[in-house]
Backbone bond lengths (Angstrom), bond angles and torsions (degrees), N, CA, C in turn:
res aa  C-N    CA-C-N  psi(-1)  N-CA   C-N-CA  omega(-1)  CA-C   N-CA-C  phi
1 X - - - 1.525 - - 1.485 110.35 -
2 X 1.368 118.99 -37.91 1.346 122.60 177.73 1.580 115.44 -60.96
3 X 1.455 108.41 -30.76 1.488 112.59 178.97 1.466 108.72 -66.96
4 X 1.454 116.72 -40.60 1.523 119.44 -176.63 1.551 107.67 -62.66
5 X 1.380 114.11 -41.54 1.526 114.71 -177.15 1.515 111.06 -63.92
6 X 1.275 119.00 -39.10 1.398 121.66 178.64 1.595 109.96 -64.56
7 X 1.306 115.53 -35.67 1.596 122.35 178.37 1.511 107.56 -60.67
8 X 1.282 114.30 -41.03 1.492 116.38 -168.29 1.636 103.74 -71.54
9 X 1.224 124.33 -19.45 1.408 124.91 -178.62 1.552 110.91 -87.50
10 X 1.380 115.53 -26.16 1.311 118.84 -174.53 1.464 115.98 -107.97
11 X 1.349 115.29 -15.33 1.474 122.77 -173.07 1.564 109.25 -95.94
12 X 1.263 116.05 118.87 1.525 122.52 173.75 1.470 112.95 -116.97
13 X 1.303 113.45 154.34 1.509 113.42 -175.78 1.678 107.66 -68.97
14 X 1.324 114.87 146.41 1.315 124.23 179.63 1.575 101.87 -83.42
15 X 1.390 115.33 131.14 1.438 120.63 -176.43 1.577 110.41 -107.42
16 X 1.337 114.45 138.86 1.401 120.94 174.29 1.537 104.89 -126.11
17 X 1.380 107.93 137.14 1.606 111.86 170.33 1.510 106.83 -98.67
18 X 1.424 115.20 105.80 1.391 123.46 -172.82 1.571 108.22 -71.62
19 X 1.327 121.28 -30.37 1.345 121.57 -178.01 1.515 113.22 -72.41
20 X 1.360 114.99 -35.23 1.483 124.76 173.72 1.421 108.15 -69.11
21 X 1.315 119.64 -45.47 1.494 122.73 174.83 1.510 117.15 -53.97
22 X 1.370 112.53 -40.17 1.418 118.03 176.06 1.518 115.11 -70.64
23 X 1.318 111.89 -43.88 1.517 119.52 -178.86 1.608 106.46 -59.95
24 X 1.341 119.83 -37.86 1.387 122.53 -178.27 1.519 108.17 -70.70
25 X 1.349 117.26 -41.01 1.535 120.98 -179.92 1.500 107.36 -66.64
26 X 1.289 119.54 -38.02 1.429 120.94 179.49 1.579 111.67 -65.94
27 X 1.278 117.98 -32.09 1.480 118.15 175.88 1.438 112.12 -72.20
28 X 1.427 111.84 -34.05 1.527 116.15 176.07 1.460 113.68 -66.35
29 X 1.351 112.06 -39.56 1.613 120.11 175.51 1.546 108.93 -54.82
30 X 1.314 111.72 -49.35 1.490 117.54 -171.96 1.484 106.25 -62.97
31 X 1.289 118.96 -45.01 1.398 124.14 -165.14 1.663 104.68 -72.09
32 X 1.346 115.49 -37.68 1.503 121.71 179.05 1.548 102.97 -58.23
33 X 1.208 122.10 -51.81 1.532 125.21 -175.03 1.504 107.85 -63.00
34 X 1.347 119.09 -50.57 1.438 119.83 -179.22 1.524 114.46 -60.16
35 X 1.339 117.52 -40.04 1.422 120.29 173.50 1.520 116.06 -61.57
36 X 1.403 112.44 -40.20 1.368 115.76 179.11 1.492 111.12 -64.32
37 X 1.285 119.20 -44.12 1.496 122.44 176.12 1.456 109.94 -49.67
38 X 1.354 118.51 -56.12 1.397 130.22 -169.21 1.685 108.68 -63.10
39 X 1.331 113.56 -30.22 1.455 118.75 -170.39 1.537 110.61 -107.30
40 X 1.422 114.51 5.36 1.446 121.94 178.35 1.592 112.05 59.84
41 X 1.297 116.28 30.74 1.469 125.80 179.49 1.545 110.65 -88.98
42 X 1.399 107.01 82.57 1.449 114.67 -175.26 1.483 116.58 -62.84
43 X 1.325 117.68 -36.81 1.379 122.09 174.35 1.441 115.41 -59.29
44 X 1.215 115.09 -51.30 1.594 117.17 -175.86 1.501 105.02 -68.87
45 X 1.332 121.97 -39.30 1.484 123.49 175.85 1.424 112.02 -52.62
46 X 1.289 120.12 -56.07 1.385 128.19 -176.85 1.458 116.14 -59.85
47 X 1.344 116.19 -33.01 1.453 126.46 176.54 1.484 116.42 -73.88
48 X 1.443 118.16 -17.57 1.474 119.24 -164.60 1.438 108.47 -131.64
49 X 1.456 119.77 20.20 1.383 123.81 172.47 1.476 113.14 -113.63
50 X 1.270 116.84 161.97 1.470 126.01 163.93 1.571 105.51 -83.21
51 X 1.318 120.99 97.72 1.467 123.06 -172.72 1.550 108.38 -63.37
52 X 1.297 120.31 -40.27 1.431 120.76 -179.56 1.434 112.76 -56.30
53 X 1.372 116.82 -44.63 1.405 122.70 176.71 1.552 115.30 -60.36
54 X 1.315 113.13 -43.89 1.399 125.93 -174.73 1.535 103.40 -62.97
55 X 1.353 116.74 -53.27 1.511 123.68 -178.77 1.453 114.43 -54.02
56 X 1.379 112.75 -43.61 1.529 117.85 171.88 1.507 115.12 -51.38
57 X 1.335 116.21 -49.78 1.391 123.75 177.52 1.558 111.62 -54.38
58 X 1.464 111.61 -51.16 1.429 115.51 -179.27 1.569 115.13 -59.54
59 X 1.397 108.16 -33.68 1.538 113.81 -178.06 1.464 108.77 -71.53
60 X 1.241 117.12 -41.99 1.536 122.02 -178.92 1.504 111.94 -64.18
61 X 1.347 116.85 -38.24 1.470 118.94 -177.74 1.537 111.41 -93.26
62 X 1.341 117.68 -2.28 1.426 123.01 -179.10 1.463 110.75 55.04
63 X 1.418 118.53 52.68 1.395 122.54 -174.52 1.594 105.26 -127.97
64 X 1.343 113.79 150.73 1.374 120.38 166.25 1.532 113.16 -78.98
65 X 1.301 118.96 157.24 1.432 115.08 176.08 1.459 117.25 -60.30
66 X 1.245 113.41 -43.79 1.535 120.09 -179.17 1.521 111.03 -59.40
67 X 1.407 117.72 -45.95 1.395 117.47 -171.47 1.599 107.37 -76.54
68 X 1.223 111.76 -33.73 1.596 116.31 -176.32 1.585 108.07 -69.92
69 X 1.342 118.41 -40.26 1.469 115.71 -177.68 1.533 108.55 -73.75
70 X 1.327 119.60 -40.50 1.518 117.80 173.99 1.526 114.04 -54.98
71 X 1.380 116.28 -39.38 1.366 118.74 -174.55 1.565 107.96 -73.06
72 X 1.294 115.73 -39.14 1.488 115.72 -172.39 1.559 112.77 -75.40
73 X 1.346 112.80 -20.80 1.509 117.42 179.32 1.563 107.39 -64.49
74 X 1.254 124.84 -18.47 1.444 126.34 -176.79 1.559 109.49 -86.02
75 X 1.315 114.60 -2.90 1.577 117.19 179.30 1.573 105.70 -134.44
76 X 1.332 115.73 98.43 1.449 124.59 -173.74 1.580 109.02 -57.28
77 X 1.306 120.58 -48.70 1.348 124.80 179.36 1.654 112.93 -59.44
78 X 1.265 115.37 -42.58 1.448 124.40 174.63 1.571 110.63 -59.95
79 X 1.308 111.66 -44.68 1.468 122.76 178.85 1.486 113.90 -54.93
80 X 1.394 109.09 -48.09 1.476 121.42 -174.25 1.579 107.96 -66.16
81 X 1.294 113.54 -47.23 1.472 124.82 176.73 1.546 109.90 -52.24
82 X 1.281 114.45 -54.27 1.460 120.25 176.53 1.466 114.28 -52.14
83 X 1.352 114.32 -49.01 1.444 120.95 -175.89 1.608 109.88 -62.74
84 X 1.250 111.40 -37.36 1.498 116.25 177.77 1.469 112.02 -64.82
85 X 1.326 119.33 -34.01 1.438 128.49 -174.17 1.515 113.59 -78.91
86 X 1.414 117.09 -32.64 1.415 120.55 -173.94 1.413 115.04 -110.05
87 X 1.318 119.71 -11.02 1.519 121.52 -172.82 1.501 106.03 -68.64
88 X 1.426 116.99 155.01 1.435 119.68 175.13 1.481 113.51 -55.36
89 X 1.330 119.33 139.88 1.450 123.99 -174.55 1.546 105.60 -83.25
90 X 1.254 118.03 131.30 1.472 124.69 173.46 1.495 112.41 -55.13
91 X 1.318 116.40 -35.24 1.475 119.31 -177.73 1.536 111.62 -68.90
92 X 1.351 117.16 -17.43 1.543 122.27 -179.61 1.456 107.54 -95.57
93 X 1.366 121.93 7.88 1.419 127.24 177.42 1.526 111.70 -110.24
94 X 1.124 115.57 38.52 1.555 126.92 -175.68 1.425 112.05 -52.15
95 X 1.374 122.25 -37.40 1.478 122.12 -178.15 1.538 112.60 -55.97
96 X 1.362 111.64 -35.01 1.581 114.42 179.57 1.451 114.05 -71.26
97 X 1.296 114.95 -30.05 1.563 118.58 168.90 1.432 115.16 -70.41
98 X 1.313 114.27 -37.30 1.464 119.63 179.82 1.607 111.25 -64.66
99 X 1.270 111.62 -46.11 1.428 116.41 175.30 1.582 113.73 -62.95
100 X 1.203 122.49 -28.53 1.410 129.91 170.85 1.569 110.26 -66.27
101 X 1.264 111.85 -49.27 1.578 118.44 177.62 1.567 109.13 -55.33
102 X 1.292 115.97 -46.86 1.499 118.11 -171.76 1.644 104.34 -77.73
103 X 1.249 121.90 -43.44 1.383 122.39 179.13 1.615 110.03 -56.35
104 X 1.289 113.98 -40.66 1.498 118.21 -172.81 1.556 106.40 -74.13
105 X 1.165 121.94 -38.85 1.429 123.16 174.96 1.502 112.24 -66.08
106 X 1.323 115.23 -35.30 1.494 120.45 -175.73 1.594 110.59 -67.86
107 X 1.379 111.01 -29.56 1.485 122.69 176.27 1.572 110.86 -57.58
108 X 1.305 114.77 -41.18 1.457 124.87 178.56 1.613 113.38 -78.13
109 X 1.338 107.43 -50.06 1.467 113.80 -175.34 1.364 114.80 -59.15
110 X 1.475 115.16 -41.51 1.425 115.61 -177.03 1.559 118.22 -53.42
111 X 1.327 115.17 -26.52 1.479 118.79 174.07 1.479 109.05 -62.20
112 X 1.220 123.61 -26.26 1.480 122.86 -173.51 1.528 111.34 -112.71
113 X 1.310 116.31 25.56 1.539 119.14 167.43 1.541 107.42 78.06
114 X 1.382 117.10 29.55 1.416 114.78 -179.90 1.575 107.74 -130.06
115 X 1.234 118.13 130.70 1.461 121.25 -178.82 1.396 108.78 -106.99
116 X 1.351 120.72 132.01 1.355 125.85 173.07 1.605 112.92 -123.96
117 X 1.164 113.56 113.88 1.562 122.61 -168.31 1.478 111.85 -113.80
118 X 1.374 118.11 134.98 1.358 123.67 165.91 1.562 110.99 -57.91
119 X 1.295 116.92 143.32 1.380 124.10 172.04 1.510 117.27 -107.15
120 X 1.248 120.60 132.52 1.545 119.70 179.21 1.549 108.93 -56.48
121 X 1.271 112.86 147.86 1.476 118.31 -178.94 1.620 115.27 -46.32
122 X 1.300 118.19 123.33 1.397 121.54 172.18 1.522 114.96 77.03
123 X 1.279 116.96 10.67 1.420 125.84 -172.35 1.612 110.65 -66.52
124 X 1.203 113.31 -34.26 1.525 120.51 175.10 1.619 110.25 -148.05
125 X 1.390 107.19 135.74 1.501 106.34 -172.66 1.590 101.35 -136.62
126 X 1.380 117.54 147.86 1.389 124.68 172.27 1.521 112.51 -81.66
127 X 1.325 124.60 119.73 1.449 123.37 171.45 1.394 113.87 -69.45
128 X 1.290 120.19 137.61 1.469 125.43 179.96 1.539 113.70 -54.11
129 X 1.372 113.00 -40.14 1.542 120.09 174.05 1.522 113.63 -83.21
130 X 1.298 120.29 14.80 1.444 120.25 -174.89 1.408 119.86 101.59
131 X 1.372 120.01 147.16 1.421 125.25 -179.32 1.526 113.41 97.59
132 X 1.183 115.35 165.24 1.546 128.42 -179.56 1.525 105.48 -125.96
133 X 1.312 117.23 121.44 1.526 119.81 171.33 1.437 111.80 -115.41
134 X 1.311 112.39 153.74 1.519 121.30 174.20 1.591 107.10 -85.76
135 X 1.290 112.98 169.09 1.407 118.03 -179.74 1.451 111.19 -63.34
136 X 1.258 117.29 -44.41 1.418 122.91 178.41 1.536 114.57 -55.10
137 X 1.435 112.00 -42.60 1.501 113.82 -179.61 1.578 105.44 -68.78
138 X 1.409 118.73 -38.49 1.396 121.87 -176.39 1.501 111.88 -57.57
139 X 1.351 116.69 -32.51 1.466 122.98 -175.83 1.559 106.78 -83.83
140 X 1.388 117.41 -50.52 1.364 119.23 177.58 1.519 119.53 -54.45
141 X 1.352 113.86 -42.17 1.418 123.56 -174.56 1.561 111.84 -85.82
142 X 1.399 112.94 -2.76 1.555 120.67 -179.48 1.463 105.37 47.94
143 X 1.418 121.74 57.96 1.405 122.93 177.39 1.601 102.14 -85.79
144 X 1.318 115.28 140.57 1.405 122.98 170.93 1.563 112.41 -67.71
145 X 1.324 114.47 135.69 1.465 122.98 -175.68 1.732 106.25 -59.73
146 X 1.330 117.15 -31.93 1.394 123.53 -175.15 1.609 104.80 -72.55
147 X 1.349 119.69 -14.19 1.393 116.18 176.93 1.496 116.30 -91.91
148 X 1.392 114.30 9.34 1.404 121.44 174.29 1.579 112.21 -122.23
149 X 1.330 107.64 159.84 1.543 115.16 172.28 1.530 106.63 -92.91
150 X 1.370 113.42 177.25 1.364 117.56 176.68 1.576 111.78 -52.91
151 X 1.406 118.57 140.97 1.430 117.33 -177.98 1.512 113.13 -70.42
152 X 1.305 115.46 168.08 1.398 118.39 -171.77 1.669 103.22 -80.74
153 X 1.201 114.04 149.56 1.522 120.03 177.92 1.533 108.88 -98.01
154 X 1.238 123.27 -29.60 1.416 122.98 -165.79 1.559 106.85 -147.07
155 X 1.440 110.62 147.50 1.501 119.32 175.54 1.571 108.22 -117.14
156 X 1.343 121.49 143.32 1.348 125.11 -172.51 1.579 102.44 -121.87
157 X 1.307 118.22 123.35 1.480 125.46 172.52 1.516 114.55 -132.89
158 X 1.264 115.78 164.68 1.512 120.05 179.13 1.471 108.38 112.67
159 X 1.310 119.36 -136.97 1.500 125.32 175.66 1.413 114.59 -53.57
160 X 1.277 118.59 -25.52 1.449 124.43 171.51 1.501 111.74 -134.91
161 X 1.306 120.99 159.84 1.415 122.10 -174.60 1.629 107.01 -137.94
162 X 1.189 114.42 140.79 1.465 112.71 -179.76 1.669 111.96 168.89
163 X 1.224 115.66 -163.46 1.439 119.15 -170.00 1.508 106.96 -133.86
164 X 1.501 113.11 154.49 1.461 116.71 176.34 1.502 109.47 -124.69
165 X 1.338 111.95 141.77 1.425 125.73 171.80 1.523 105.54 -114.38
166 X 1.351 117.26 109.70 1.507 120.26 -168.68 1.669 106.65 -123.39
167 X 1.439 101.58 143.28 1.510 116.28 -177.24 1.474 108.39 -147.88
168 X 1.277 113.63 142.40 1.534 123.14 163.50 1.441 108.30 -117.43
169 X 1.344 122.40 120.22 1.470 118.58 179.30 1.569 104.04 -138.75
170 X 1.237 110.67 130.60 1.528 118.23 172.05 1.583 115.16 -135.05
171 X 1.260 114.10 119.52 1.490 120.21 -171.24 1.411 113.37 95.64
172 X 1.294 113.97 157.48 1.530 122.26 166.08 1.493 117.71 -89.54
173 X 1.249 114.79 171.02 1.465 121.64 -177.29 1.415 122.65 88.81
174 X 1.322 118.66 153.23 1.374 128.32 -178.71 1.510 113.66 54.95
175 X 1.285 118.24 -141.38 1.442 125.54 179.64 1.564 112.45 -51.60
176 X 1.424 116.82 -32.89 1.366 118.41 -174.41 1.477 111.94 -61.62
177 X 1.266 117.86 -27.30 1.542 121.64 -178.31 1.540 117.45 -70.81
178 X 1.315 113.34 -9.22 1.338 127.91 179.83 1.513 113.27 -86.11
179 X 1.326 116.87 -25.08 1.522 126.20 -169.11 1.570 107.75 -59.25
180 X 1.341 117.80 -46.31 1.553 117.04 -172.19 1.463 102.60 -82.93
181 X 1.190 130.16 -27.27 1.489 121.45 177.82 1.553 106.62 -71.10
182 X 1.356 121.53 -39.12 1.472 122.75 169.76 1.466 110.94 -51.42
183 X 1.350 117.60 -48.65 1.479 127.29 -175.77 1.518 108.60 -59.15
184 X 1.343 115.11 -44.43 1.483 113.65 -179.95 1.311 116.64 -66.36
185 X 1.401 113.60 -37.69 1.500 119.51 179.87 1.532 110.36 -64.03
186 X 1.344 115.13 -38.91 1.461 120.00 -176.45 1.499 108.32 -69.30
187 X 1.417 116.60 -39.88 1.423 117.69 -176.60 1.666 113.16 -68.14
188 X 1.392 112.87 -34.50 1.375 119.50 172.60 1.613 113.78 -65.25
189 X 1.354 113.57 -33.77 1.449 115.64 171.73 1.514 112.84 -63.47
190 X 1.275 113.16 -46.90 1.498 119.56 175.27 1.623 111.24 -50.22
191 X 1.237 115.02 -52.31 1.537 120.54 177.19 1.447 111.47 -56.28
192 X 1.280 120.35 -44.56 1.425 122.21 -175.52 1.539 119.15 -81.76
193 X 1.413 113.62 -34.06 1.417 121.39 -171.68 1.655 115.55 -127.60
194 X 1.293 115.78 -13.04 1.469 119.41 -170.73 1.484 112.07 -55.73
195 X 1.249 122.84 -46.67 1.484 122.68 178.39 1.458 118.00 -73.62
196 X 1.274 116.36 -10.08 1.536 118.76 179.53 1.480 115.38 -65.92
197 X 1.409 111.72 -48.75 1.454 120.28 177.43 1.490 116.28 -58.85
198 X 1.329 111.47 -55.89 1.581 117.62 -179.93 1.503 104.50 -155.06
199 X 1.300 117.46 111.58 1.394 125.33 -172.42 1.642 108.84 -56.67
200 X 1.245 117.10 -32.75 1.419 128.03 -174.86 1.477 113.35 -81.53
201 X 1.343 122.66 -13.37 1.392 124.06 -176.46 1.600 109.53 -78.33
202 X 1.290 110.85 142.30 1.533 117.66 171.30 1.529 109.40 -103.30
203 X 1.190 112.12 156.85 1.593 118.20 176.44 1.524 107.60 -121.97
204 X 1.362 111.97 124.23 1.426 113.01 -178.54 1.472 113.18 -114.21
205 X 1.292 122.24 129.97 1.456 128.54 179.84 1.579 102.76 -100.62
206 X 1.316 114.29 106.10 1.489 120.65 -176.47 1.452 108.38 -103.96
207 X 1.277 117.57 99.75 1.482 123.54 175.31 1.501 118.46 -122.80
208 X 1.307 111.21 121.83 1.475 117.45 178.10 1.600 103.16 -111.69
209 X 1.348 106.78 124.80 1.554 116.56 -170.39 1.550 112.90 -158.76
210 X 1.365 113.46 154.25 1.483 118.87 169.08 1.546 110.53 -94.44
211 X 1.319 118.03 6.80 1.469 115.91 -179.82 1.494 102.25 -97.31
212 X 1.341 116.06 78.31 1.452 120.59 -167.89 1.579 110.66 -74.98
213 X 1.255 119.46 -31.95 1.404 120.05 173.93 1.688 113.55 -61.10
214 X 1.235 113.49 -44.96 1.474 115.49 -176.96 1.570 105.79 -73.67
215 X 1.244 124.25 -28.54 1.422 127.24 177.26 1.625 107.37 -67.06
216 X 1.436 110.25 -52.35 1.519 111.08 178.57 1.439 117.29 -53.23
217 X 1.403 108.49 -47.22 1.640 116.13 -179.67 1.498 111.21 -57.32
218 X 1.238 118.53 -36.61 1.418 123.54 -174.83 1.651 106.89 -77.43
219 X 1.256 111.43 -45.79 1.584 114.60 174.46 1.497 113.80 -54.56
220 X 1.354 112.96 -45.76 1.446 117.73 -175.40 1.586 111.36 -68.19
221 X 1.305 111.71 -43.11 1.529 114.24 179.96 1.478 114.72 -54.64
222 X 1.280 118.70 -31.38 1.525 126.78 -170.45 1.499 111.55 -113.93
223 X 1.325 123.91 13.41 1.388 126.99 -165.72 1.564 107.74 -71.55
224 X 1.410 120.32 -29.75 1.347 122.61 178.61 1.529 118.86 -89.50
225 X 1.301 117.51 13.74 1.457 125.19 -178.86 1.562 103.50 -90.30
226 X 1.408 119.40 112.11 1.468 119.09 -169.67 1.490 113.51 -70.66
227 X 1.325 120.10 -28.42 1.487 118.30 176.19 1.474 118.97 -94.67
228 X 1.337 117.02 12.02 1.431 126.89 -176.64 1.535 113.21 -114.76
229 X 1.214 120.94 128.04 1.511 126.13 172.97 1.514 111.43 -120.73
230 X 1.349 119.32 127.29 1.466 118.59 176.33 1.494 104.55 -115.59
231 X 1.331 120.50 106.94 1.480 124.48 -176.53 1.526 108.94 -139.04
232 X 1.370 110.56 169.96 1.424 119.85 167.46 1.494 108.92 -94.15
233 X 1.397 122.55 -177.24 1.357 120.88 179.47 1.533 115.54 -69.50
234 X 1.453 115.00 -25.55 1.368 116.14 -179.49 1.522 110.94 -80.31
235 X 1.420 118.71 -46.73 1.467 118.39 179.22 1.482 114.69 -60.91
236 X 1.376 116.53 -39.72 1.359 124.24 -179.93 1.585 111.07 -54.04
237 X 1.358 110.75 -47.84 1.495 113.29 176.44 1.498 110.19 -63.88
238 X 1.344 120.87 -35.70 1.469 123.31 -175.70 1.482 105.82 -69.42
239 X 1.381 120.18 -39.34 1.497 119.50 176.83 1.508 109.79 -56.37
240 X 1.288 116.35 -46.57 1.490 121.79 -179.81 1.545 110.42 -56.07
241 X 1.343 116.13 -49.60 1.279 120.82 178.27 1.495 120.44 -61.73
242 X 1.299 110.65 -40.00 1.532 115.58 -178.57 1.686 108.08 -74.51
243 X 1.326 113.54 -41.08 1.395 118.96 -172.50 1.588 112.14 -69.27
244 X 1.297 114.36 -41.52 1.466 122.65 -168.30 1.576 113.92 -104.42
245 X 1.277 116.15 10.52 1.495 122.12 177.23 1.493 111.89 -125.97
246 X 1.312 115.55 -0.85 1.513 116.36 -174.27 1.578 115.66 -116.34
247 X 1.342 108.89 0.93 1.539 111.18 176.69 1.641 109.92 -84.73
């Protein structure tokens, strides 16, 4: 116990600036596309662009892909602008941020006998009418995707057990607006079915966002649900430090 008390004094949450992380990834995405254009690397180009956006540009300019890319290589500035316009958006690569959230929390939790692992896509999903199914069960039973909520992103084992719903959302608009609706749907599921699967499991909604008002409203709405935590990657780590180093 003395060891845990010492840990509480020296262990601080690991902090990640997700906005900076996304900005850096966007710069990398832009560079990949630019380099692919300049080196005629068609495969890399195709794998790293928003093809719908690029096709709109070709249609507007009445150009073929081959002719347009050959022309634009002659103007470095125009080529960079094109790459910025059509490269994959970092905000649409949320799974990378979610993996970072979970890995970061695991760095701290492991010191307190708690393992937090990333789950492969769709490996476990909550059914809207209750229950948690594996991907294999989902396929075997031919369950409709619409009968499930967002799949779990992380699994918690060790001194506590449970599941993680993770999201990183910055700014309003587009798919970002769906995040908090998904969150409310998940929290309602926890209230109705969370204790049926395993009464000892906790469910963690892990959201890092600049939409602080929406986050606070969500946290307040569900603050009295005993098996549900709504945190960001810093406050969840602090919860683990405070809870498992003070007994």
